[in-house]
C-alpha positions in Angstrom: -171.0 68.2 77.7 -170.7 64.8 76.0 -169.1 66.5 73.1 -166.6 68.1 75.4 -165.7 64.8 77.1 -165.5 63.1 73.8 -163.1 65.9 72.5 -161.0 65.7 75.7 -160.7 61.9 75.5 -159.8 62.1 71.8 -157.1 64.7 72.6 -155.7 62.4 75.4 -155.7 59.4 73.0 -154.0 61.5 70.3 -151.3 62.8 72.7 -150.7 59.3 74.0 -150.2 57.8 70.6 -147.9 60.6 69.5 -145.7 60.2 72.6 -145.6 56.4 72.1 -144.6 56.8 68.5 -141.9 59.4 69.3 -140.5 57.2 72.1 -140.1 54.2 69.8 -136.6 53.5 68.5 -136.4 53.9 64.8 -134.3 51.5 62.8 -131.2 53.7 62.3 -129.9 51.5 59.5 -133.0 52.1 57.4 -132.9 55.5 55.7 -135.9 57.7 56.0 -135.4 59.7 52.8 -134.0 59.0 49.4 -131.1 61.4 49.9 -130.2 59.7 53.2 -130.3 56.4 51.5 -127.9 57.6 48.8 -125.6 59.0 51.4 -125.5 55.7 53.2 -124.7 53.8 50.0 -121.8 56.3 49.2 -120.4 55.9 52.7 -120.6 52.1 52.5 -118.8 52.1 49.1 -116.1 54.4 50.5 -115.6 52.2 53.5 -115.4 49.1 51.3 -112.8 50.8 49.1 -110.7 51.9 52.1 -110.8 48.4 53.5 -109.7 46.9 50.2 -106.8 49.5 50.0 -105.8 48.6 53.6 -105.7 44.9 52.8 -103.7 45.5 49.6 -101.2 47.7 51.6 -100.8 45.0 54.3 -100.2 42.3 51.7 -97.6 44.5 49.9 -95.8 45.1 53.2 -95.7 41.4 54.0 -94.4 40.6 50.5 -91.7 43.2 51.0 -90.8 41.6 54.4 -90.4 38.2 52.6 -88.3 39.9 49.9 -86.0 41.4 52.6 -85.6 38.1 54.2 -84.5 36.5 50.9 -82.1 39.4 50.3 -80.6 38.9 53.8 -80.1 35.2 53.0 -78.5 36.0 49.6 -76.1 38.5 51.3 -75.2 36.0 54.1 -74.4 33.4 51.4 -72.3 35.9 49.5 -70.4 36.9 52.6 -69.7 33.3 53.5 -68.4 32.5 50.0 -66.3 35.6 50.0 -64.8 34.9 53.5 -64.0 31.2 52.7 -62.0 32.2 49.6 -60.1 35.2 51.2 -57.9 35.5 54.3 -60.0 38.0 56.2 -62.8 40.6 56.1 -62.2 43.1 53.4 -63.7 46.6 53.3 -66.2 45.4 50.7 -67.3 42.6 53.0 -67.6 45.0 55.9 -69.8 47.2 53.7 -72.0 44.1 52.8 -72.1 43.2 56.5 -73.4 46.7 57.3 -76.1 46.4 54.6 -77.0 42.9 55.9 -77.4 44.4 59.4 -79.6 47.2 58.2 -81.8 44.6 56.4 -82.1 42.4 59.5 -82.9 45.4 61.7 -85.7 46.4 59.2 -87.0 42.8 59.3 -86.9 42.8 63.1 -88.8 46.1 63.3 -91.4 44.9 60.8 -92.0 41.8 62.8 -93.0 44.1 65.7 -89.9 44.2 67.8 -88.8 47.3 69.6 -85.2 48.2 70.2 -84.2 47.4 73.8 -81.9 50.4 74.0 -83.1 53.3 71.8 -79.9 55.3 72.6 -77.0 54.1 70.5 -74.2 52.7 72.6 -70.6 53.2 71.8 -70.0 50.4 69.3 -66.7 49.4 70.8 -68.4 48.9 74.2 -71.2 46.9 72.6 -68.9 44.3 71.2 -68.0 42.7 74.5 -71.6 42.6 75.6 -72.8 41.1 72.3 -70.1 38.4 72.5 -71.3 37.4 76.0 -74.9 37.1 74.7 -74.0 34.7 71.9 -74.6 31.1 73.2 -71.5 28.9 73.7 -72.4 26.5 70.8 -73.0 29.5 68.4 -69.9 31.4 69.4 -67.5 31.4 66.5 -63.8 30.5 67.0 -62.6 32.2 63.8 -64.0 34.4 61.0 -64.9 31.5 58.6 -66.9 29.6 61.2 -68.5 32.9 62.3 -69.9 33.5 58.8 -71.0 29.9 58.5 -72.9 30.3 61.8 -74.3 33.6 60.5 -75.6 31.9 57.3 -77.2 29.1 59.3 -78.9 31.6 61.7 -80.1 33.6 58.7 -81.6 30.5 57.2 -83.4 29.9 60.4 -84.6 33.5 60.4 -85.9 33.3 56.8 -87.7 30.0 57.6 -89.4 31.7 60.6 -90.4 34.8 58.5 -91.9 32.5 55.8 -94.1 31.0 58.4 -95.6 34.3 59.4 -98.7 35.9 57.9 -99.5 39.5 57.6 -101.8 39.0 60.6 -99.2 37.5 63.0 -96.3 38.5 65.2 -93.7 35.8 65.5 -91.7 35.7 68.7 -89.5 32.9 67.2 -88.7 35.1 64.2 -87.9 38.1 66.5 -85.6 35.9 68.5 -83.9 34.6 65.4 -83.4 38.2 64.2 -81.9 39.1 67.5 -79.4 36.2 67.3 -78.5 37.2 63.7 -77.9 40.8 64.8 -75.7 39.7 67.7 -73.6 37.6 65.4 -73.4 40.4 62.9 -72.1 42.9 65.5 -69.6 40.3 66.7 -68.3 39.7 63.2 -68.3 43.3 62.2 -65.8 44.2 64.9 -63.7 41.0 64.5 -60.0 41.8 64.4 
């Protein structure tokens, strides 16, 4: 009988320790086998490589944004020089102005802005609305002053874009791009 009690008490003790060991949380970061350890290392290396690629991609996009801003500045300066030497807006200047507008729209979208009206309005109708949105002190009286104001606004936009990082969204840069786009539309339909 003593042996039987001893056997039963040993069985209860064994079952109790087994249950307590099974209920303990194992350290999930520590691999249990060599194969599992190698798999963890491979996954870690893959994750590190993907993160490095993402960082390089973000840096490249930011550098392209800065290059676009410089291109917009160059185009605005060319347009201003061309307008001051000629009597009006030539077809070549209108083409440059359209290219300029595309670049500024791209900058604006890369800064994180969304179009207010995704449906395109009739461009003739949009001109009057855009002219009303341009502040009084920034409203051009003639084509030459319009392109000077456009260049000044572009300089302000480029300065705001230069202040950004690839981690930030600049409301000031978006507002500057909106002002440049309004002036561009106004000048594009100038008669």
